[in-house]
LOBAMI-280952 format. One record per atom (N, C-alpha, C, O, CB): atom name; residue in three letters; x, y, z. Coordinates in steps of 0.1 Angstrom, whole numbers. Glycine has a CB too. Layout:
<recs>
{rec 'CA' 'Ala' {X Y Z}} ...
</recs>
This chain:
<recs>
{rec 'N' 'Met' {1251 3662 1511}} {rec 'CA' 'Met' {1260 3675 1511}} {rec 'C' 'Met' {1257 3680 1524}} {rec 'O' 'Met' {1245 3682 1527}} {rec 'CB' 'Met' {1258 3686 1498}} {rec 'N' 'Thr' {1269 3682 1533}} {rec 'CA' 'Thr' {1262 3691 1548}} {rec 'C' 'Thr' {1264 3704 1543}} {rec 'O' 'Thr' {1270 3709 1534}} {rec 'CB' 'Thr' {1270 3690 1566}} {rec 'N' 'Gly' {1257 3708 1555}} {rec 'CA' 'Gly' {1259 3726 1552}} {rec 'C' 'Gly' {1273 3733 1551}} {rec 'O' 'Gly' {1275 3743 1545}} {rec 'CB' 'Gly' {1253 3736 1565}} {rec 'N' 'Glu' {1281 3728 1555}} {rec 'CA' 'Glu' {1292 3732 1555}} {rec 'C' 'Glu' {1294 3734 1539}} {rec 'O' 'Glu' {1295 3745 1534}} {rec 'CB' 'Glu' {1302 3724 1563}} {rec 'N' 'Gln' {1295 3718 1530}} {rec 'CA' 'Gln' {1300 3718 1518}} {rec 'C' 'Gln' {1289 3729 1509}} {rec 'O' 'Gln' {1293 3736 1501}} {rec 'CB' 'Gln' {1302 3702 1511}} {rec 'N' 'Val' {1276 3728 1513}} {rec 'CA' 'Val' {1265 3735 1508}} {rec 'C' 'Val' {1269 3753 1508}} {rec 'O' 'Val' {1267 3761 1499}} {rec 'CB' 'Val' {1252 3730 1518}} {rec 'N' 'Thr' {1273 3756 1519}} {rec 'CA' 'Thr' {1277 3769 1522}} {rec 'C' 'Thr' {1288 3774 1513}} {rec 'O' 'Thr' {1288 3785 1507}} {rec 'CB' 'Thr' {1281 3771 1536}} {rec 'N' 'Ala' {1301 3764 1513}} {rec 'CA' 'Ala' {1311 3766 1504}} {rec 'C' 'Ala' {1306 3764 1489}} {rec 'O' 'Ala' {1309 3772 1480}} {rec 'CB' 'Ala' {1324 3757 1507}} {rec 'N' 'Leu' {1302 3759 1487}} {rec 'CA' 'Leu' {1297 3760 1471}} {rec 'C' 'Leu' {1288 3770 1469}} {rec 'O' 'Leu' {1290 3776 1458}} {rec 'CB' 'Leu' {1291 3748 1465}} {rec 'N' 'Leu' {1277 3774 1479}} {rec 'CA' 'Leu' {1268 3792 1476}} {rec 'C' 'Leu' {1276 3801 1474}} {rec 'O' 'Leu' {1275 3809 1464}} {rec 'CB' 'Leu' {1258 3800 1490}} {rec 'N' 'Ala' {1288 3803 1484}} {rec 'CA' 'Ala' {1299 3811 1487}} {rec 'C' 'Ala' {1302 3813 1469}} {rec 'O' 'Ala' {1298 3821 1461}} {rec 'CB' 'Ala' {1313 3801 1499}} {rec 'N' 'Glu' {1310 3804 1467}} {rec 'CA' 'Glu' {1313 3804 1451}} {rec 'C' 'Glu' {1304 3807 1439}} {rec 'O' 'Glu' {1306 3815 1430}} {rec 'CB' 'Glu' {1316 3793 1449}} {rec 'N' 'Arg' {1297 3801 1441}} {rec 'CA' 'Arg' {1284 3802 1431}} {rec 'C' 'Arg' {1279 3815 1427}} {rec 'O' 'Arg' {1279 3822 1416}} {rec 'CB' 'Arg' {1273 3796 1437}} {rec 'N' 'Ile' {1272 3817 1444}} {rec 'CA' 'Ile' {1264 3834 1444}} {rec 'C' 'Ile' {1274 3845 1447}} {rec 'O' 'Ile' {1275 3855 1441}} {rec 'CB' 'Ile' {1250 3836 1456}} {rec 'N' 'Met' {1282 3842 1458}} {rec 'CA' 'Met' {1290 3850 1464}} {rec 'C' 'Met' {1299 3857 1458}} {rec 'O' 'Met' {1301 3869 1459}} {rec 'CB' 'Met' {1295 3845 1472}} {rec 'N' 'Gly' {1307 3846 1448}} {rec 'CA' 'Gly' {1317 3851 1435}} {rec 'C' 'Gly' {1327 3846 1450}} {rec 'O' 'Gly' {1338 3852 1449}} {rec 'CB' 'Gly' {1315 3874 1426}} {rec 'N' 'Trp' {1327 3841 1458}} {rec 'CA' 'Trp' {1340 3841 1464}} {rec 'C' 'Trp' {1352 3828 1463}} {rec 'O' 'Trp' {1344 3820 1457}} {rec 'CB' 'Trp' {1337 3843 1477}} {rec 'N' 'Arg' {1359 3823 1464}} {rec 'CA' 'Arg' {1368 3812 1461}} {rec 'C' 'Arg' {1370 3801 1481}} {rec 'O' 'Arg' {1376 3804 1492}} {rec 'CB' 'Arg' {1386 3823 1452}} {rec 'N' 'Ala' {1364 3792 1477}} {rec 'CA' 'Ala' {1365 3784 1489}} {rec 'C' 'Ala' {1380 3783 1496}} {rec 'O' 'Ala' {1390 3780 1489}} {rec 'CB' 'Ala' {1360 3770 1485}} {rec 'N' 'Ala' {1381 3786 1507}} {rec 'CA' 'Ala' {1395 3781 1510}} {rec 'C' 'Ala' {1395 3774 1522}} {rec 'O' 'Ala' {1385 3775 1529}} {rec 'CB' 'Ala' {1404 3791 1511}} {rec 'N' 'Pro' {1406 3765 1530}} {rec 'CA' 'Pro' {1405 3758 1542}} {rec 'C' 'Pro' {1407 3771 1550}} {rec 'O' 'Pro' {1416 3779 1552}} {rec 'CB' 'Pro' {1416 3746 1544}} {rec 'N' 'Gly' {1389 3770 1558}} {rec 'CA' 'Gly' {1391 3783 1570}} {rec 'C' 'Gly' {1389 3797 1564}} {rec 'O' 'Gly' {1395 3807 1568}} {rec 'CB' 'Gly' {1407 3782 1578}} {rec 'N' 'Arg' {1383 3796 1554}} {rec 'CA' 'Arg' {1384 3811 1549}} {rec 'C' 'Arg' {1379 3813 1539}} {rec 'O' 'Arg' {1382 3803 1532}} {rec 'CB' 'Arg' {1395 3817 1547}} {rec 'N' 'Phe' {1370 3824 1530}} {rec 'CA' 'Phe' {1367 3823 1519}} {rec 'C' 'Phe' {1375 3838 1510}} {rec 'O' 'Phe' {1374 3848 1516}} {rec 'CB' 'Phe' {1351 3823 1520}} {rec 'N' 'Met' {1382 3838 1499}} {rec 'CA' 'Met' {1389 3845 1498}} {rec 'C' 'Met' {1379 3856 1486}} {rec 'O' 'Met' {1379 3851 1474}} {rec 'CB' 'Met' {1402 3838 1494}} {rec 'N' 'Met' {1373 3867 1488}} {rec 'CA' 'Met' {1368 3874 1481}} {rec 'C' 'Met' {1376 3883 1468}} {rec 'O' 'Met' {1368 3888 1460}} {rec 'CB' 'Met' {1363 3881 1492}} {rec 'N' 'Gly' {1381 3884 1468}} {rec 'CA' 'Gly' {1387 3889 1457}} {rec 'C' 'Gly' {1397 3902 1460}} {rec 'O' 'Gly' {1396 3910 1470}} {rec 'CB' 'Gly' {1377 3891 1446}} {rec 'N' 'Gly' {1409 3904 1449}} {rec 'CA' 'Gly' {1410 3918 1462}} {rec 'C' 'Gly' {1420 3921 1469}} {rec 'O' 'Gly' {1425 3932 1473}} {rec 'CB' 'Gly' {1403 3915 1474}} {rec 'N' 'Arg' {1421 3909 1470}} {rec 'CA' 'Arg' {1433 3904 1483}} {rec 'C' 'Arg' {1422 3903 1495}} {rec 'O' 'Arg' {1427 3895 1503}} {rec 'CB' 'Arg' {1447 3918 1489}} {rec 'N' 'Gly' {1412 3907 1497}} {rec 'CA' 'Gly' {1407 3904 1509}} {rec 'C' 'Gly' {1398 3886 1511}} {rec 'O' 'Gly' {1396 3876 1504}} {rec 'CB' 'Gly' {1396 3918 1509}} {rec 'N' 'Trp' {1396 3889 1521}} {rec 'CA' 'Trp' {1395 3874 1528}} {rec 'C' 'Trp' {1384 3871 1540}} {rec 'O' 'Trp' {1385 3878 1550}} {rec 'CB' 'Trp' {1407 3871 1534}} {rec 'N' 'Lys' {1377 3863 1541}} {rec 'CA' 'Lys' {1365 3867 1554}} {rec 'C' 'Lys' {1367 3851 1560}} {rec 'O' 'Lys' {1361 3842 1553}} {rec 'CB' 'Lys' {1343 3874 1547}} {rec 'N' 'Pro' {1372 3848 1569}} {rec 'CA' 'Pro' {1369 3836 1580}} {rec 'C' 'Pro' {1358 3830 1575}} {rec 'O' 'Pro' {1349 3837 1570}} {rec 'CB' 'Pro' {1366 3842 1596}} {rec 'N' 'Asp' {1356 3816 1577}} {rec 'CA' 'Asp' {1344 3810 1573}} {rec 'C' 'Asp' {1335 3809 1584}} {rec 'O' 'Asp' {1324 3804 1583}} {rec 'CB' 'Asp' {1346 3798 1568}} {rec 'N' 'Trp' {1341 3812 1593}} {rec 'CA' 'Trp' {1328 3809 1606}} {rec 'C' 'Trp' {1322 3825 1607}} {rec 'O' 'Trp' {1313 3828 1615}} {rec 'CB' 'Trp' {1337 3803 1626}} {rec 'N' 'Arg' {1326 3835 1598}} {rec 'CA' 'Arg' {1322 3847 1594}} {rec 'C' 'Arg' {1309 3844 1581}} {rec 'O' 'Arg' {1301 3853 1580}} {rec 'CB' 'Arg' {1336 3855 1588}} {rec 'N' 'Phe' {1308 3836 1577}} {rec 'CA' 'Phe' {1295 3834 1566}} {rec 'C' 'Phe' {1293 3821 1570}} {rec 'O' 'Phe' {1300 3811 1568}} {rec 'CB' 'Phe' {1298 3836 1550}} {rec 'N' 'Gln' {1281 3822 1576}} {rec 'CA' 'Gln' {1273 3809 1579}} {rec 'C' 'Gln' {1255 3809 1574}} {rec 'O' 'Gln' {1246 3810 1583}} {rec 'CB' 'Gln' {1274 3808 1597}} {rec 'N' 'Pro' {1251 3809 1562}} {rec 'CA' 'Pro' {1242 3814 1561}} {rec 'C' 'Pro' {1227 3802 1564}} {rec 'O' 'Pro' {1216 3805 1567}} {rec 'CB' 'Pro' {1244 3821 1547}} {rec 'N' 'Thr' {1234 3789 1562}} {rec 'CA' 'Thr' {1226 3780 1572}} {rec 'C' 'Thr' {1223 3784 1587}} {rec 'O' 'Thr' {1217 3775 1594}} {rec 'CB' 'Thr' {1233 3766 1572}} {rec 'N' 'Lys' {1226 3793 1592}} {rec 'CA' 'Lys' {1230 3794 1610}} {rec 'C' 'Lys' {1227 3807 1611}} {rec 'O' 'Lys' {1219 3811 1619}} {rec 'CB' 'Lys' {1248 3791 1616}} {rec 'N' 'Arg' {1233 3814 1601}} {rec 'CA' 'Arg' {1227 3830 1606}} {rec 'C' 'Arg' {1215 3836 1595}} {rec 'O' 'Arg' {1216 3834 1583}} {rec 'CB' 'Arg' {1243 3844 1605}} {rec 'N' 'Leu' {1206 3841 1600}} {rec 'CA' 'Leu' {1201 3850 1592}} {rec 'C' 'Leu' {1204 3862 1580}} {rec 'O' 'Leu' {1199 3863 1568}} {rec 'CB' 'Leu' {1198 3852 1600}} {rec 'N' 'Glu' {1215 3873 1589}} {rec 'CA' 'Glu' {1220 3880 1581}} {rec 'C' 'Glu' {1226 3874 1569}} {rec 'O' 'Glu' {1222 3877 1558}} {rec 'CB' 'Glu' {1229 3887 1587}} {rec 'N' 'Asp' {1232 3867 1569}} {rec 'CA' 'Asp' {1245 3856 1561}} {rec 'C' 'Asp' {1231 3849 1551}} {rec 'O' 'Asp' {1235 3845 1540}} {rec 'CB' 'Asp' {1256 3840 1575}} {rec 'N' 'Ala' {1222 3849 1553}} {rec 'CA' 'Ala' {1211 3842 1548}} {rec 'C' 'Ala' {1204 3853 1540}} {rec 'O' 'Ala' {1200 3850 1529}} {rec 'CB' 'Ala' {1203 3836 1559}} {rec 'N' 'Phe' {1201 3864 1543}} {rec 'CA' 'Phe' {1197 3873 1536}} {rec 'C' 'Phe' {1208 3883 1526}} {rec 'O' 'Phe' {1205 3892 1518}} {rec 'CB' 'Phe' {1190 3880 1546}} {rec 'N' 'Gln' {1216 3880 1530}} {rec 'CA' 'Gln' {1233 3881 1523}} {rec 'C' 'Gln' {1231 3878 1512}} {rec 'O' 'Gln' {1229 3886 1502}} {rec 'CB' 'Gln' {1245 3871 1526}} {rec 'N' 'Leu' {1232 3864 1514}} {rec 'CA' 'Leu' {1233 3853 1503}} {rec 'C' 'Leu' {1220 3853 1490}} {rec 'O' 'Leu' {1223 3854 1478}} {rec 'CB' 'Leu' {1232 3838 1511}} {rec 'N' 'Leu' {1207 3853 1496}} {rec 'CA' 'Leu' {1191 3855 1489}} {rec 'C' 'Leu' {1194 3869 1482}} {rec 'O' 'Leu' {1186 3871 1473}} {rec 'CB' 'Leu' {1175 3855 1502}} {rec 'N' 'Asp' {1201 3877 1483}} {rec 'CA' 'Asp' {1205 3894 1478}} {rec 'C' 'Asp' {1211 3891 1466}} {rec 'O' 'Asp' {1207 3894 1455}} {rec 'CB' 'Asp' {1216 3903 1487}} {rec 'N' 'Ala' {1225 3884 1470}} {rec 'CA' 'Ala' {1232 3882 1457}} {rec 'C' 'Ala' {1232 3871 1447}} {rec 'O' 'Ala' {1240 3870 1437}} {rec 'CB' 'Ala' {1243 3883 1460}} {rec 'N' 'Ala' {1221 3864 1450}} {rec 'CA' 'Ala' {1217 3853 1442}} {rec 'C' 'Ala' {1205 3859 1429}} {rec 'O' 'Ala' {1196 3851 1424}} {rec 'CB' 'Ala' {1208 3843 1454}} {rec 'N' 'Asp' {1207 3867 1425}} {rec 'CA' 'Asp' {1201 3876 1415}} {rec 'C' 'Asp' {1187 3868 1411}} {rec 'O' 'Asp' {1184 3862 1401}} {rec 'CB' 'Asp' {1212 3878 1402}} {rec 'N' 'Thr' {1177 3869 1423}} {rec 'CA' 'Thr' {1166 3861 1420}} {rec 'C' 'Thr' {1154 3867 1413}} {rec 'O' 'Thr' {1151 3879 1414}} {rec 'CB' 'Thr' {1161 3857 1432}} {rec 'N' 'Glu' {1148 3859 1404}} {rec 'CA' 'Glu' {1139 3864 1394}} {rec 'C' 'Glu' {1122 3867 1404}} {rec 'O' 'Glu' {1114 3876 1400}} {rec 'CB' 'Glu' {1139 3850 1381}} {rec 'N' 'Glu' {1121 3859 1414}} {rec 'CA' 'Glu' {1112 3860 1424}} {rec 'C' 'Glu' {1115 3851 1434}} {rec 'O' 'Glu' {1120 3840 1432}} {rec 'CB' 'Glu' {1099 3858 1419}} {rec 'N' 'Tyr' {1111 3858 1447}} {rec 'CA' 'Tyr' {1111 3852 1458}} {rec 'C' 'Tyr' {1101 3852 1467}} {rec 'O' 'Tyr' {1094 3862 1465}} {rec 'CB' 'Tyr' {1119 3854 1462}} {rec 'N' 'Ser' {1096 3841 1480}} {rec 'CA' 'Ser' {1083 3844 1486}} {rec 'C' 'Ser' {1087 3835 1498}} {rec 'O' 'Ser' {1094 3825 1496}} {rec 'CB' 'Ser' {1068 3840 1477}} {rec 'N' 'Met' {1081 3839 1510}} {rec 'CA' 'Met' {1084 3835 1522}} {rec 'C' 'Met' {1073 3835 1529}} {rec 'O' 'Met' {1065 3845 1530}} {rec 'CB' 'Met' {1094 3842 1527}} {rec 'N' 'Arg' {1071 3825 1535}} {rec 'CA' 'Arg' {1056 3825 1542}} {rec 'C' 'Arg' {1061 3815 1557}} {rec 'O' 'Arg' {1071 3808 1560}} {rec 'CB' 'Arg' {1040 3815 1529}} {rec 'N' 'Ser' {1048 3816 1565}} {rec 'CA' 'Ser' {1053 3815 1577}} {rec 'C' 'Ser' {1034 3815 1587}} {rec 'O' 'Ser' {1026 3824 1587}} {rec 'CB' 'Ser' {1067 3832 1581}} {rec 'N' 'Arg' {1033 3801 1594}} {rec 'CA' 'Arg' {1019 3802 1603}} {rec 'C' 'Arg' {1028 3801 1617}} {rec 'O' 'Arg' {1039 3794 1619}} {rec 'CB' 'Arg' {1005 3787 1601}} {rec 'N' 'Arg' {1022 3808 1624}} {rec 'CA' 'Arg' {1024 3802 1640}} {rec 'C' 'Arg' {1021 3793 1642}} {rec 'O' 'Arg' {1010 3788 1639}} {rec 'CB' 'Arg' {1019 3808 1650}} {rec 'N' 'Gly' {1033 3786 1650}} {rec 'CA' 'Gly' {1034 3772 1653}} {rec 'C' 'Gly' {1040 3762 1636}} {rec 'O' 'Gly' {1042 3750 1636}} {rec 'CB' 'Gly' {1015 3768 1660}} {rec 'N' 'Ala' {1041 3769 1627}} {rec 'CA' 'Ala' {1046 3758 1616}} {rec 'C' 'Ala' {1061 3764 1612}} {rec 'O' 'Ala' {1067 3775 1616}} {rec 'CB' 'Ala' {1034 3758 1602}} {rec 'N' 'Asn' {1065 3755 1604}} {rec 'CA' 'Asn' {1077 3761 1597}} {rec 'C' 'Asn' {1079 3770 1587}} {rec 'O' 'Asn' {1070 3774 1580}} {rec 'CB' 'Asn' {1083 3753 1592}} {rec 'N' 'Phe' {1090 3774 1586}} {rec 'CA' 'Phe' {1086 3785 1579}} {rec 'C' 'Phe' {1094 3785 1562}} {rec 'O' 'Phe' {1106 3784 1561}} {rec 'CB' 'Phe' {1089 3798 1589}} {rec 'N' 'Thr' {1086 3787 1553}} {rec 'CA' 'Thr' {1091 3780 1539}} {rec 'C' 'Thr' {1089 3792 1528}} {rec 'O' 'Thr' {1080 3801 1526}} {rec 'CB' 'Thr' {1079 3764 1533}} {rec 'N' 'Val' {1102 3790 1522}} {rec 'CA' 'Val' {1108 3798 1512}} {rec 'C' 'Val' {1108 3790 1501}} {rec 'O' 'Val' {1113 3779 1499}} {rec 'CB' 'Val' {1122 3802 1515}} {rec 'N' 'Arg' {1100 3802 1490}} {rec 'CA' 'Arg' {1101 3796 1472}} {rec 'C' 'Arg' {1110 3808 1467}} {rec 'O' 'Arg' {1106 3820 1468}} {rec 'CB' 'Arg' {1083 3795 1461}} {rec 'N' 'Val' {1126 3804 1460}} {rec 'CA' 'Val' {1134 3811 1449}} {rec 'C' 'Val' {1135 3806 1434}} {rec 'O' 'Val' {1139 3794 1432}} {rec 'CB' 'Val' {1147 3812 1454}} {rec 'N' 'Gln' {1133 3812 1426}} {rec 'CA' 'Gln' {1133 3811 1418}} {rec 'C' 'Gln' {1148 3820 1411}} {rec 'O' 'Gln' {1152 3831 1415}} {rec 'CB' 'Gln' {1120 3813 1416}} {rec 'N' 'Ile' {1152 3813 1402}} {rec 'CA' 'Ile' {1170 3819 1399}} {rec 'C' 'Ile' {1167 3812 1384}} {rec 'O' 'Ile' {1161 3802 1385}} {rec 'CB' 'Ile' {1188 3811 1412}} {rec 'N' 'Gly' {1170 3816 1373}} {rec 'CA' 'Gly' {1167 3809 1360}} {rec 'C' 'Gly' {1164 3807 1356}} {rec 'O' 'Gly' {1169 3802 1346}} {rec 'CB' 'Gly' {1167 3805 1354}} {rec 'N' 'Gly' {1144 3806 1360}} {rec 'CA' 'Gly' {1135 3796 1358}} {rec 'C' 'Gly' {1139 3786 1365}} {rec 'O' 'Gly' {1130 3778 1365}} {rec 'CB' 'Gly' {1132 3793 1345}} {rec 'N' 'Ile' {1147 3782 1371}} {rec 'CA' 'Ile' {1143 3770 1381}} {rec 'C' 'Ile' {1136 3773 1400}} {rec 'O' 'Ile' {1142 3781 1407}} {rec 'CB' 'Ile' {1160 3760 1382}} {rec 'N' 'Val' {1128 3768 1402}} {rec 'CA' 'Val' {1125 3769 1414}} {rec 'C' 'Val' {1129 3760 1427}} {rec 'O' 'Val' {1129 3748 1428}} {rec 'CB' 'Val' {1113 3768 1412}} {rec 'N' 'Gly' {1133 3767 1435}} {rec 'CA' 'Gly' {1138 3761 1447}} {rec 'C' 'Gly' {1134 3761 1459}} {rec 'O' 'Gly' {1135 3772 1465}} {rec 'CB' 'Gly' {1148 3763 1449}} {rec 'N' 'Glu' {1128 3751 1466}} {rec 'CA' 'Glu' {1117 3755 1479}} {rec 'C' 'Glu' {1124 3749 1490}} {rec 'O' 'Glu' {1134 3742 1489}} {rec 'CB' 'Glu' {1099 3748 1478}} {rec 'N' 'Ala' {1118 3752 1502}} {rec 'CA' 'Ala' {1124 3742 1517}} {rec 'C' 'Ala' {1119 3753 1526}} {rec 'O' 'Ala' {1121 3765 1526}} {rec 'CB' 'Ala' {1144 3737 1519}} {rec 'N' 'Ser' {1114 3744 1533}} {rec 'CA' 'Ser' {1106 3748 1548}} {rec 'C' 'Ser' {1112 3742 1561}} {rec 'O' 'Ser' {1117 3731 1562}} {rec 'CB' 'Ser' {1088 3742 1548}} {rec 'N' 'Asp' {1110 3752 1570}} {rec 'CA' 'Asp' {1121 3745 1581}} {rec 'C' 'Asp' {1115 3754 1593}} {rec 'O' 'Asp' {1107 3763 1589}} {rec 'CB' 'Asp' {1142 3747 1579}} {rec 'N' 'Ala' {1118 3751 1607}} {rec 'CA' 'Ala' {1115 3763 1619}} {rec 'C' 'Ala' {1127 3770 1618}} {rec 'O' 'Ala' {1126 3780 1624}} {rec 'CB' 'Ala' {1112 3757 1637}} {rec 'N' 'Ser' {1139 3769 1612}} {rec 'CA' 'Ser' {1150 3776 1609}} {rec 'C' 'Ser' {1148 3788 1598}} {rec 'O' 'Ser' {1150 3785 1586}} {rec 'CB' 'Ser' {1160 3767 1604}} {rec 'N' 'Lys' {1145 3801 1600}} {rec 'CA' 'Lys' {1150 3807 1588}} {rec 'C' 'Lys' {1158 3807 1575}} {rec 'O' 'Lys' {1157 3805 1563}} {rec 'CB' 'Lys' {1152 3813 1591}} {rec 'N' 'Ala' {1169 3813 1586}} {rec 'CA' 'Ala' {1182 3807 1577}} {rec 'C' 'Ala' {1185 3795 1571}} {rec 'O' 'Ala' {1194 3792 1562}} {rec 'CB' 'Ala' {1192 3808 1585}} {rec 'N' 'Leu' {1178 3788 1577}} {rec 'CA' 'Leu' {1180 3771 1571}} {rec 'C' 'Leu' {1176 3773 1557}} {rec 'O' 'Leu' {1182 3772 1546}} {rec 'CB' 'Leu' {1169 3757 1580}} {rec 'N' 'Ala' {1159 3776 1560}} {rec 'CA' 'Ala' {1150 3774 1547}} {rec 'C' 'Ala' {1156 3784 1538}} {rec 'O' 'Ala' {1161 3778 1529}} {rec 'CB' 'Ala' {1133 3777 1548}} {rec 'N' 'Ile' {1157 3795 1537}} {rec 'CA' 'Ile' {1163 3806 1529}} {rec 'C' 'Ile' {1174 3799 1521}} {rec 'O' 'Ile' {1173 3797 1509}} {rec 'CB' 'Ile' {1169 3820 1539}} {rec 'N' 'Thr' {1184 3795 1526}} {rec 'CA' 'Thr' {1198 3786 1524}} {rec 'C' 'Thr' {1196 3774 1513}} {rec 'O' 'Thr' {1202 3772 1502}} {rec 'CB' 'Thr' {1202 3779 1540}} {rec 'N' 'Tyr' {1188 3769 1518}} {rec 'CA' 'Tyr' {1187 3753 1517}} {rec 'C' 'Tyr' {1175 3757 1497}} {rec 'O' 'Tyr' {1177 3752 1486}} {rec 'CB' 'Tyr' {1174 3742 1538}} {rec 'N' 'Ala' {1166 3766 1499}} {rec 'CA' 'Ala' {1155 3773 1489}} {rec 'C' 'Ala' {1168 3772 1474}} {rec 'O' 'Ala' {1170 3766 1464}} {rec 'CB' 'Ala' {1147 3794 1496}} {rec 'N' 'Val' {1176 3785 1481}} {rec 'CA' 'Val' {1184 3792 1472}} {rec 'C' 'Val' {1197 3780 1468}} {rec 'O' 'Val' {1204 3784 1459}} {rec 'CB' 'Val' {1190 3807 1480}} {rec 'N' 'Ala' {1199 3766 1473}} {rec 'CA' 'Ala' {1207 3759 1468}} {rec 'C' 'Ala' {1199 3752 1460}} {rec 'O' 'Ala' {1206 3749 1451}} {rec 'CB' 'Ala' {1216 3752 1475}} {rec 'N' 'Arg' {1186 3746 1458}} {rec 'CA' 'Arg' {1177 3740 1455}} {rec 'C' 'Arg' {1178 3748 1439}} {rec 'O' 'Arg' {1183 3743 1428}} {rec 'CB' 'Arg' {1163 3742 1467}} {rec 'N' 'Ala' {1174 3757 1442}} {rec 'CA' 'Ala' {1172 3764 1427}} {rec 'C' 'Ala' {1188 3764 1421}} {rec 'O' 'Ala' {1191 3763 1409}} {rec 'CB' 'Ala' {1164 3783 1428}} {rec 'N' 'Val' {1193 3765 1426}} {rec 'CA' 'Val' {1209 3767 1417}} {rec 'C' 'Val' {1215 3752 1413}} {rec 'O' 'Val' {1225 3751 1407}} {rec 'CB' 'Val' {1224 3776 1427}} {rec 'N' 'Gly' {1208 3738 1418}} {rec 'CA' 'Gly' {1209 3730 1415}} {rec 'C' 'Gly' {1217 3720 1423}} {rec 'O' 'Gly' {1224 3710 1419}} {rec 'CB' 'Gly' {1210 3732 1405}} {rec 'N' 'Leu' {1216 3724 1435}} {rec 'CA' 'Leu' {1224 3718 1450}} {rec 'C' 'Leu' {1214 3713 1455}} {rec 'O' 'Leu' {1203 3720 1454}} {rec 'CB' 'Leu' {1232 3728 1461}} {rec 'N' 'Glu' {1216 3697 1462}} {rec 'CA' 'Glu' {1205 3694 1470}} {rec 'C' 'Glu' {1214 3689 1484}} {rec 'O' 'Glu' {1222 3680 1483}} {rec 'CB' 'Glu' {1195 3682 1463}} {rec 'N' 'Pro' {1211 3698 1497}} {rec 'CA' 'Pro' {1218 3696 1503}} {rec 'C' 'Pro' {1210 3684 1517}} {rec 'O' 'Pro' {1198 3686 1521}} {rec 'CB' 'Pro' {1223 3708 1503}} {rec 'N' 'Glu' {1219 3675 1521}} {rec 'CA' 'Glu' {1211 3673 1532}} {rec 'C' 'Glu' {1206 3678 1544}} {rec 'O' 'Glu' {1210 3689 1549}} {rec 'CB' 'Glu' {1214 3668 1534}} {rec 'N' 'Ser' {1199 3673 1549}} {rec 'CA' 'Ser' {1190 3675 1565}} {rec 'C' 'Ser' {1192 3673 1579}} {rec 'O' 'Ser' {1188 3661 1583}} {rec 'CB' 'Ser' {1180 3669 1564}} {rec 'N' 'Arg' {1195 3679 1587}} {rec 'CA' 'Arg' {1195 3668 1594}} {rec 'C' 'Arg' {1180 3661 1605}} {rec 'O' 'Arg' {1179 3654 1614}} {rec 'CB' 'Arg' {1206 3672 1602}} {rec 'N' 'Arg' {1173 3669 1597}} {rec 'CA' 'Arg' {1162 3667 1603}} {rec 'C' 'Arg' {1153 3669 1585}} {rec 'O' 'Arg' {1158 3675 1575}} {rec 'CB' 'Arg' {1160 3679 1617}} {rec 'N' 'Pro' {1136 3661 1586}} {rec 'CA' 'Pro' {1132 3665 1575}} {rec 'C' 'Pro' {1126 3680 1570}} {rec 'O' 'Pro' {1118 3688 1574}} {rec 'CB' 'Pro' {1125 3657 1573}} {rec 'N' 'Ile' {1133 3680 1562}} {rec 'CA' 'Ile' {1129 3695 1551}} {rec 'C' 'Ile' {1119 3691 1544}} {rec 'O' 'Ile' {1119 3680 1540}} {rec 'CB' 'Ile' {1140 3702 1539}} {rec 'N' 'Thr' {1107 3699 1540}} {rec 'CA' 'Thr' {1102 3701 1531}} {rec 'C' 'Thr' {1106 3703 1516}} {rec 'O' 'Thr' {1109 3715 1516}} {rec 'CB' 'Thr' {1098 3708 1536}} {rec 'N' 'Ala' {1107 3698 1505}} {rec 'CA' 'Ala' {1116 3702 1494}} {rec 'C' 'Ala' {1107 3698 1483}} {rec 'O' 'Ala' {1099 3689 1482}} {rec 'CB' 'Ala' {1131 3694 1493}} {rec 'N' 'Arg' {1110 3711 1474}} {rec 'CA' 'Arg' {1107 3709 1462}} {rec 'C' 'Arg' {1114 3720 1448}} {rec 'O' 'Arg' {1114 3732 1448}} {rec 'CB' 'Arg' {1093 3709 1464}} {rec 'N' 'Val' {1117 3712 1441}} {rec 'CA' 'Val' {1123 3714 1427}} {rec 'C' 'Val' {1116 3713 1418}} {rec 'O' 'Val' {1109 3703 1415}} {rec 'CB' 'Val' {1134 3707 1424}} {rec 'N' 'Gly' {1117 3727 1411}} {rec 'CA' 'Gly' {1109 3723 1392}} {rec 'C' 'Gly' {1115 3738 1384}} {rec 'O' 'Gly' {1125 3745 1383}} {rec 'CB' 'Gly' {1083 3723 1391}} {rec 'N' 'Arg' {1101 3737 1377}} {rec 'CA' 'Arg' {1103 3745 1366}} {rec 'C' 'Arg' {1091 3756 1369}} {rec 'O' 'Arg' {1089 3765 1362}} {rec 'CB' 'Arg' {1103 3736 1352}} 
</recs>
């Protein structure tokens, strides 16, 4: 599953939006162009997704010179991801916690469990 597919599914499952060609329908006749919500690339969007995810718990950690690691628990399911990109790590951890398995352009440490 590509980053764009993950974004569309998360927009529907977490944000409550409907994915349409080139945009997200936000309800109440509102919409947002798809380029304005890119949680795999923009940290602000990743945090918006994390806030909307109704997490039971989450943690983030990093060491100098190492990847950024995120652990998210949603509905008793834990998703974890680690990457040099904070936005990508947050988004993929949320995706894994809701049962999605994104593909990676580079190795990402991943763990999903209860």
